[in-house]
C-alpha positions in Angstrom: 24.7 8.3 -22.1 27.6 8.1 -19.6 29.0 4.7 -18.9 28.2 5.0 -15.2 24.6 5.8 -15.9 24.2 3.0 -18.5 25.5 0.5 -15.9 23.1 1.8 -13.3 20.2 1.4 -15.6 21.2 -2.0 -16.6 21.5 -3.1 -13.0 18.0 -1.7 -12.3 16.6 -3.6 -15.2 18.1 -6.8 -14.0 16.8 -6.3 -10.5 13.3 -5.7 -11.7 13.4 -8.7 -13.9 14.7 -10.8 -11.0 11.8 -9.5 -8.8 9.2 -10.5 -11.4 10.8 -13.9 -12.0 11.0 -14.7 -8.2 7.4 -13.7 -7.7 6.2 -15.8 -10.7 8.2 -18.8 -9.5 6.5 -18.6 -6.1 3.0 -18.5 -7.5 2.2 -14.8 -6.9 -0.7 -13.7 -9.1 -0.5 -9.9 -8.8 3.1 -8.8 -9.6 5.0 -5.7 -8.6 8.5 -4.7 -9.6 9.7 -5.0 -6.1 9.1 -1.3 -5.6 12.8 -0.7 -6.5 12.0 2.8 -7.8 10.1 3.8 -4.6 12.8 4.4 -2.0 10.3 6.0 0.4 6.6 5.3 0.2 5.7 9.0 0.2 8.7 11.2 -0.5 9.7 9.5 -3.7 6.5 10.7 -5.3 6.7 14.2 -3.6 10.2 14.8 -5.0 8.7 15.2 -8.4 6.2 17.9 -7.5 6.7 21.6 -8.1 5.9 23.9 -5.2 7.7 21.7 -2.7 11.0 22.8 -1.2 13.4 20.0 -0.2 16.3 22.3 0.6 14.7 24.1 3.6 13.1 21.3 5.5 10.9 21.8 8.6 10.2 19.6 11.6 6.7 18.3 11.9 5.0 15.6 14.0 4.3 12.6 11.8 1.0 10.9 12.5 0.9 12.5 16.0 3.7 10.1 16.9 7.3 11.2 16.1 9.1 14.3 14.8 10.7 14.3 11.4 12.4 16.8 9.1 10.2 17.1 6.0 10.0 19.2 2.8 7.9 22.3 2.8 5.1 23.3 0.5 6.0 26.8 -0.7 3.7 27.2 -3.7 1.0 25.5 -5.7 1.7 21.8 -5.9 1.7 20.5 -9.5 2.9 17.4 -11.3 4.5 18.4 -14.6 5.1 14.8 -15.8 4.3 11.3 -14.7 6.6 9.9 -12.0 6.4 6.1 -12.4 4.9 5.5 -15.9 8.1 4.4 -17.6 8.8 2.0 -14.8 5.2 0.6 -15.0 5.5 0.3 -18.8 8.6 -1.8 -18.4 7.0 -4.0 -15.8 4.1 -4.6 -18.1 6.5 -6.1 -20.7 7.9 -8.5 -18.1 4.7 -10.5 -17.3 1.3 -11.3 -18.6 -0.1 -11.5 -15.0 -1.9 -8.6 -13.3 0.5 -5.9 -12.2 0.2 -3.6 -9.2 1.5 -0.1 -8.4 1.5 1.7 -5.1 1.1 5.4 -4.4 0.8 7.4 -1.2 -2.8 8.4 -0.3 -3.7 12.2 -0.1 -3.9 12.3 3.7 -0.6 10.5 4.2 1.0 12.9 1.7 -0.3 15.8 3.7 1.0 14.3 7.0 4.5 14.0 5.5 4.8 17.7 4.5 5.1 21.0 6.1 2.4 23.3 4.7 3.7 26.8 4.2 1.3 27.8 1.5 -2.2 26.5 1.6 -2.9 26.9 5.4 -5.2 24.0 5.4 -4.5 20.2 5.6 -7.8 19.6 3.8 -7.0 22.0 0.9 -3.6 20.5 0.5 -5.2 17.0 0.5 -7.6 18.0 -2.3 -4.7 19.3 -4.4 -2.7 16.2 -3.7 -5.7 14.0 -4.6 -5.9 15.7 -8.0 -2.2 15.1 -8.7 -2.5 11.5 -7.6 -5.4 11.0 -9.9 -3.3 12.4 -12.7 -0.6 9.9 -12.0 -3.0 7.0 -11.5 -4.6 7.5 -14.8 -1.2 7.5 -16.5 -0.4 4.2 -14.7 -3.7 2.7 -15.8 -3.0 3.7 -19.4 0.4 2.0 -19.0 -1.3 -1.3 -18.3 -1.4 -1.3 -14.5 -4.3 -3.5 -13.2 -4.2 -2.7 -9.5 -3.5 0.7 -8.0 -3.0 0.8 -4.3 -3.0 3.9 -2.1 -1.1 3.7 1.2 -3.2 5.2 4.1 -1.5 4.7 7.5 -2.9 8.1 8.5 -6.4 6.6 8.4 -5.5 4.8 11.7 -4.8 8.1 13.5 -6.8 11.1 12.3 -10.3 9.7 12.6 -12.2 13.1 12.5 -10.3 14.1 9.3 -10.9 10.6 7.8 -14.7 11.2 8.2 -14.6 14.9 7.2 -12.4 14.7 4.0 -10.0 11.7 4.1 -12.2 9.2 2.3 -13.6 11.9 0.0 -10.1 12.9 -1.1 -9.1 9.3 -1.6 -12.1 8.9 -3.9 -11.0 11.9 -5.8 -7.6 10.3 -6.3 -9.4 7.3 -7.8 -11.9 9.2 -9.8 -12.5 7.8 -13.3 -10.3 4.8 -12.9 -11.2 1.4 -14.3 -8.3 -0.3 -12.6 -8.9 -2.0 -9.2 -8.3 0.6 -6.5 -7.0 -0.4 -3.0 -6.9 1.4 0.3 -4.1 -0.1 2.3 -4.2 0.8 6.0 -1.7 -0.7 8.4 -0.2 0.2 11.8 3.3 0.9 10.7 6.6 -1.0 10.7 10.3 -0.6 10.7 10.9 2.2 13.2 10.9 2.4 17.0 8.2 5.1 17.1 5.7 2.8 15.5 6.5 -0.1 17.8 6.3 2.1 20.9 2.9 3.4 19.7 1.5 -0.1 19.1 2.6 -1.1 22.5 0.2 1.4 24.0 -2.9 0.3 22.0 -4.1 -2.4 24.4 -5.1 -6.0 23.7 -7.1 -5.3 20.5 -6.5 -2.9 17.7 -10.0 -1.8 16.7 -9.0 1.3 14.7 -10.5 -0.1 11.5 -13.9 0.3 13.1 -13.6 4.0 12.4 -12.6 3.9 8.8 -14.2 0.7 7.4 -17.8 1.8 7.5 -16.9 4.9 5.5 -14.8 2.9 3.1 -17.6 0.3 2.7 -19.8 3.1 1.3 -17.1 4.5 -0.9 -16.2 3.8 -4.5 -12.9 2.1 -3.5 -12.7 -1.4 -4.8 -10.6 -3.2 -2.3 -9.6 -2.8 1.4 -6.2 -4.0 2.5 -5.5 -4.7 6.2 -3.0 -6.5 8.3 -4.1 -9.6 10.2 -1.6 -12.4 10.7 0.1 -12.2 14.1 -1.6 -8.8 14.8 -4.2 -8.1 17.4 -6.7 -6.7 14.9 -10.0 -8.6 15.6 -11.0 -10.3 12.4 -14.6 -9.4 12.8 -13.8 -5.8 11.7 -13.7 -7.3 8.2 -17.4 -7.7 8.3 -17.6 -3.9 8.2 -16.5 -3.9 4.6 -18.7 -6.8 3.5 -19.2 -6.6 -0.2 -15.8 -5.1 -0.9 -12.8 -7.2 -2.0 -10.5 -7.7 1.0 -6.7 -7.9 0.7 -5.9 -9.8 3.9 -2.5 -9.9 5.5 -1.6 -13.5 6.0 2.2 -13.0 6.4 3.9 -11.2 9.3 6.3 -8.6 8.0 7.8 -7.8 11.5 9.2 -11.3 12.2 11.8 -13.3 10.2 10.2 -16.6 11.2 8.8 -18.0 8.0 5.1 -19.0 8.2 4.1 -22.5 7.2 1.6 -22.9 4.4 -0.9 -24.2 7.0 -0.5 -21.2 9.2 -1.3 -19.0 6.2 -4.3 -21.1 5.3 -5.6 -20.9 8.8 -5.5 -17.1 8.9 -7.4 -17.1 5.6 -9.9 -19.7 6.8 -10.8 -17.6 9.8 -11.4 -14.6 7.5 -14.0 -16.5 5.5 -16.6 -15.9 8.2 -16.5 -12.3 7.3 -15.7 -12.1 3.6 -16.9 -14.1 0.7 -14.3 -16.5 -0.7 -14.4 -14.9 -4.2 -13.5 -11.5 -2.7 -10.6 -12.6 -0.4 -7.1 -11.8 -1.7 -4.3 -13.3 0.3 -1.5 -10.8 0.9 1.2 -9.7 3.4 0.5 -7.4 6.3 2.6 -4.7 4.6 5.7 -4.5 2.4 8.6 -6.8 3.1 11.4 -4.2 2.9 12.7 -5.0 6.4 13.7 -8.5 5.3 16.8 -10.0 3.8 16.0 -11.4 0.3 15.9 -15.0 1.4 13.3 -14.4 4.1 11.1 -12.3 1.8 11.2 -15.0 -0.9 10.4 -17.8 1.5 7.5 -15.9 2.9 6.1 -15.3 -0.6 6.3 -19.0 -1.2 4.4 -19.7 2.0 1.8 -17.2 1.1 1.2 -18.8 -2.3 1.2 -22.4 -0.8 -1.2 -21.4 2.0 -3.6 -19.9 -0.5 -3.4 -23.0 -2.5 -4.4 -25.2 0.5 -7.5 -23.1 1.1 -8.3 -23.0 -2.7 -8.3 -26.8 -2.8 -10.5 -27.0 0.2 -13.0 -24.6 -1.3 -13.1 -26.4 -4.6 -13.5 -29.7 -2.9 -16.4 -28.4 -0.8 -18.3 -27.4 -4.0 -17.9 -30.8 -5.7 
């Protein structure tokens, strides 16, 4: 191995170890590797597919919101070898806590590609779902406990969500024993998302379209943003019976929440989700933050969950 490559790998190992250590110190129960191998939440996975041309990109409209130059599907999409399994195996050696891995959902993959081969978003989504299922089964075998699929497209293409979006997501999860999560947020980090959200009025009720469908699906857990958003909490009632991964940390603001603020967000949710099915989380990933803010927010999340946990235990005594 070249010296430069050896140094790069050593640095990557140290970064992942640090990510696990920092999460553990702050009381996080479901651990990731800091997603340091996932440079983009969709294209890092797509880069490993055959049938996709990254050299001759095409301009498409992403989520009916902004134009972007994306790779083009020029042949049958296939996955020759697992993408993240070695990384997941290494993460498994670093902790005895539950570990989580995140993949793009089929519809979100389709919306981040130019299709020059299948001629149908639905057909490409079914092919993508089969590939994602292949990867997810490998991750499960590597010891991953929670597999999350990112689904921002579910807040945009409501007809497609009903026609084939949920069905293709279920295909991606087919046969898995690991906990499966559908994560649906409104987008962060770029002006196009912020501008779009500014047009959505005083309440964001988009979840009312997808949640009844997901409640009837085989997906284990529904993940949504809540803290400092204008999503009405009563939409959580629409997935009653599912586990709910509730965002109690704002990922668009560097102000660090207090533990009591986190606890209050979680308390309000208990009207709509049973306590044993509520999983405190962040609204989305914390990539926009400098390290010190991300770590402080993780600490607040854990401490706030601890406050509510003590209240619930006390109420049962």
